[in-house]
N, C-alpha and C positions, 0 to 999 in steps of 0.2 A: 504494500500500500504506500502511496506517495506521501510526502511530507505535507502537501496541501490537498485537502479532500475535494475532488471534483464533483460535479452534479451527478455524474454516472455512479461514482462511489457512494454518494449519499443514498441514492435510490437502492443500490444493491445491498448496502449495509443495513438500511432501515427496513426495506420492504421486499428485497430480493426480486425486484423487477425494474424495468426501464420504461418510462413513458414514451409515447410516440413523438412528442413535440420538443424533444431536447434540442434538435437541430433547426428549429424554425427560425426564420429571419427576424421575427418579432422579438427574439430573446425568450428566455424561459421564466415562467412564474408558476408558483403553486402555493397552496395554503392547506394547513392541517390542523386538526385538534390535537392538543398535547396528549390527551387521554389515549389516543390511538398509537402513540409513539413511545410512551413511558410505562412504567409499572412492570408486572411480571413478564409481559411479552415484549417489553422495550429493550433497547440496546444502550450500553453505556456510551456517553459522548466522550470521545477522545480529545485530549488537549492538542489542538492543531489548528492551522489556518484552514479556511475554506475558500474556494475560488468564487463563491457566490455571496451575495448579501443576505442578511436574515433579520427579521423583526419578530420578537417573541413577546407575547402577552401571557404572563404567568401569575398564578395565584398559589400561595403556599409559602413554606419556609425553605429557602434554597440559597446556595452559595455559588456565585459565578466567579470563576477565575479567568481574568481577562488581562492579557499581557502580564505585567508584574503585580497586578492588583487583584484583590478578592473583594467581592461585593456581596454582602449578606442582605437578602431580600426576605422580609417577613410580611406577607400581605400581597397586594397586587402591584405589578410593575410592568413597564414597557421597556424592552431592551433592544438595542440596535447593534448589530455586528457586521463588520466589513471584512473583505478578503485580506487585509493587511495585518491583522492582529490575531494571534492564536487565542483560543478560549476553550473552556469546558465548563460544566456545571454539575453540582451534586445536590441531591435532594436530602434535606435534613429530617423532615417529619413525614407526614402522609404524602402519597403521590400527588403531584401538582395537577392543576387543571388550567386550561387556557387554550391558546392558539399560537401558531407561528406561520410565517410565510417566508419563502425563499425566492430570490430572483437574481438573474444575471445582470451584469452592468448594462449590456445591450438592450435589456428590457426598457431602460430609461434613456440611455445616451443617444439612441437613434431618434428620439422624439423630443428631447429637451436640450436646451443650449448649455445648461450648467452641469458640471460634474457632481456626482453624489458625494465625492470626497470633499467638496467645498462646504457641505452641511456640517454644523457643529458636532453632531453625534457621530459622524463618520470621519471627521478630520483627525489627523495624527494627534494623539494626546487628548482627544475629546472624551467626554463623559457619556457613556452609553446607556445609563439606567435612569428611569424616571418612575418614581413611586406614585401610585394613584390613589385618590380618594374613592369612596364607594360610588359617587356620582361619575367620576372619570372612568372607573371600572366598567360601569354600565355602558358608557358611550363607546369605549374602545372595544368592548365585547360585541356590541352591535355592528361595528364596522367589520370586524373579523367574520361575523356570521354572514354579513352581506357578501364578503369575499367568497366564503364557502358556497353560498347559494349561487353566486355568479359563475364560479369556476366550473360548476356542474351544469350550467345552462347551455342552450344552443344559440344564444344571442350572438350575432355575427360580430358585434363590436365589444364583446365582453372584456377583452384585454385592455382596451382603452378605459373602460369603466374601472377595471381592477387597478390600473395605474393611478387613476384618480383617487381611489380608496387608499392606496399606499401613500400618496402625497398628502392626503388628509391626515393620516396617522403621523406623518413626519411633522406637519405644521402644528398639529395638536401638541406633540411633544415639545416643539420649539417654544410654545407659549407657556410651558411649565418649566420648572427648575430641575436639572438633573440631580440625582441623589448623591450626597457626599458621605453617606453612612457606609464607610468601608470596613469590612470585617478583615482583620489582619491575621496572618500567621502569628506565631509567637512574636515575631517582628518582621518588618518588611524584608530585611536581608535574608532571613531564613526562607521566606516565601520564594524569593528570586532563586536562591540556591536549590530549593526543592524542584522548581520548574526546570532549571538548568540541568539538574541531574536526570530528570525524567526525559528530557530531550536527548541527552547524551546516551542514556541506556537504551532508548528506543532504537538506536541504530545498530544494536547488537542483539543476538550473536550474528556474525557473518556466516552465512550458510551456503554460499555459492561463489565461485570465483568471479562471477559477473556483478555481484553485489558491491556497492561502493559506499564507503564512509564519507559523507559529504559535508557535515558540519565539523570543520577541523580547527577553527580559530575562535578566539573570544569574539571577534567581530561578527563571525557567522552566527553565533548564538545570540548576540545582542540584537542583530537584525531580526531573528526569529521571535525574540521576546519584545521587540519594539521598545527597547531601552538603550540608553547610551552605553557604549562599551566600558567607559570608566565607571558607570553606575554598577554594571554587572561585575567588573573586576573587584570593586570595593566590597560588594555583597558577598562574593565567594571568599575573599580573603578574611573578612570579618567572621564569617560562619565556620570556615574550615581551617583557616590559618595557612591556606595554600593559594596560589594564583590560579586563575582560570586555565591558563596554559598548562600548569602542572597537573591539574585534575584531568584535562583531556589527554595529556601524555601518559599518565598512569593507566587510564582505561585502554589506550591504544596498545601499550606494552602488554597489558594483561591479555588482550585479545590476540595479539601477535604470538605470545607464548602458547596460547591454546591452539591456534591454527598450525603452528610449527610442530606441536606434539601430536595433534589428533587428526591432521589431514595429510594427504600426499601431494598437495599443491606445491608447485615449486616456489622458491622464495620471491621471485619476481611477481608471481600471481598474488601472493600474500601481501606484498608491499603495495601493489596496485589496488587491491581491495580496501586497504587501510588509507588510501588517498595519496600515496607516494607515486609520482609520475615516473621517477627513475629508480631502479633497484639500488643504486649507490646511496640515494637519499634515505631509503628505508634501512639499509645496512648501517649508515652513520647514526641514524636516530636510535636504532635498537642497541647498538654498541654504547652509545652515550648513556643510555638509561640502565643497561644491564652489565656493562663492562666486557661483554663478549659479542661477537657477530652472530647473526641468525643461524648461520650454518653450524657454528660450534654449539649453540644451544640445542639445535635439533639433534646433534650427534651424541649429546650427553645421555 
């Protein structure tokens, strides 16, 4: 599975089917009830980026992990997610209720002059969550219900109408204030370190010579987390006493040792899997961290 979830992966992962309109020129849009996607028959949402936009209306007690922040929601909330920031969420109490819609960028950009990323909730560093009063809950719920009714209709201009409903949701949120009630890990640094570790470990184990370790530098991880590289480095050092580069190198050495001992791949293949373009670069890296070259380690 790729680091960024595609629309195809979303449908296969959630529903084990692909809709017929994924490749339509109008762009893709769909809307769902949360109750149909969570609970005993639901699937866990992985911490990752998506190639599509998402708006979620949710009731209940939940925690959203968004970039390096965690937002605790207890009640009704409207949340906006874009393709540039990784996220996941966890349910705290009873299964939540509500709706969500997903759409590709072309669903809007082909028909509007402005980019979605210019909107405050989708801008870099923007605040994606809006807590709702009971009256606002009823209004947002009715909009999503209209979307559900419309998506199942035969109306020839239904996607124009659905686009208008989404814009109404966006403008409704812009008239309210985003929530500042952040639920933190024991502290912000440990939260960033935990997410960094999850991203690092997700790239292992290496199971095939064609598999590639792609996030190799502090800068790579910072971009995935949508934080400044200095912020990431500081959080890792404060939490672990080591640099980000040292943590990455330790995990690479561990995987290299495993591959050298438990596969018959040649050393060039192992180095390539671990992100080294040249065998000499891998040899130098391994010797620097273990005091012996890969060939000597394999022979022991």
